[in-house]
C-alpha positions in Angstrom: 15.0 -24.7 16.2 14.3 -23.5 12.7 16.5 -20.8 10.7 15.5 -17.5 10.7 15.1 -16.4 7.2 17.6 -13.6 6.3 16.0 -11.3 3.7 18.1 -8.7 1.6 18.4 -5.2 3.3 16.1 -2.5 1.5 17.5 0.4 0.2 16.2 3.6 -1.5 16.7 3.2 -5.2 16.0 7.2 -5.9 18.8 7.8 -3.6 21.2 4.8 -5.1 20.7 6.8 -8.8 21.6 10.0 -6.9 18.7 11.9 -7.9 18.1 15.5 -6.9 14.3 15.4 -7.3 11.5 13.5 -8.7 9.7 14.9 -11.9 6.1 13.8 -12.4 6.8 13.4 -16.1 9.1 10.5 -15.9 7.0 7.8 -15.5 9.4 5.1 -15.5 10.6 6.4 -12.2 7.4 6.7 -10.6 6.7 3.1 -11.6 9.2 2.0 -9.5 6.8 2.9 -6.2 3.6 1.9 -7.9 1.5 -0.9 -7.5 0.3 -3.1 -10.9 -3.1 -1.2 -9.9 -1.6 2.3 -9.7 -1.5 2.4 -6.0 1.5 4.5 -4.1 3.4 1.6 -2.3 4.4 2.3 1.4 8.0 2.7 2.4 8.1 -0.2 4.5 7.8 -2.4 1.1 9.7 -0.3 -1.5 12.6 0.9 1.4 12.5 4.7 0.1 13.9 7.0 2.2 11.4 9.5 4.0 12.1 12.4 1.6 12.1 10.4 -1.5 8.9 8.6 -0.7 7.3 12.2 0.1 8.7 13.8 -3.2 7.3 10.2 -5.0 3.7 10.9 -3.6 3.5 14.5 -4.9 4.9 13.3 -8.3 2.3 10.8 -8.3 -0.7 12.8 -7.4 0.5 15.4 -10.4 0.6 12.9 -12.9 -2.4 11.3 -12.0 -4.1 15.3 -12.0 -2.6 15.8 -15.5 -4.1 12.1 -16.2 -0.6 10.8 -17.1 -1.3 7.9 -14.4 -4.7 6.5 -14.1 -6.5 7.1 -10.7 -8.2 3.4 -11.0 -7.4 0.7 -13.1 -9.9 -1.6 -14.8 -9.5 -5.0 -12.5 -11.6 -6.8 -15.2 -9.0 -6.5 -17.9 -5.6 -6.9 -15.9 -3.8 -8.5 -18.7 -2.8 -5.0 -19.7 -0.3 -2.7 -17.6 -1.8 0.1 -15.5 0.6 2.4 -17.5 0.0 1.2 -21.2 -0.6 4.3 -23.1 -3.1 4.3 -25.8 
């Protein structure tokens, strides 16, 4: 019988940092929960707790509205990061 793979247990990175809240202006913190295309990653992939995931979603949506983070990323030029500032 084949051996089962053992994956590392996922944990909330935000709770490990002992954060009270997530600010929409802190882009380095928001990058943890965003894909390279700028999409919000789900809890099942990141391991984020429910409360922090809700705060992350609100913060990312506010950052998008304030034009700190793009809504969409040009897929033709993927050499640059979605978070590169000009």
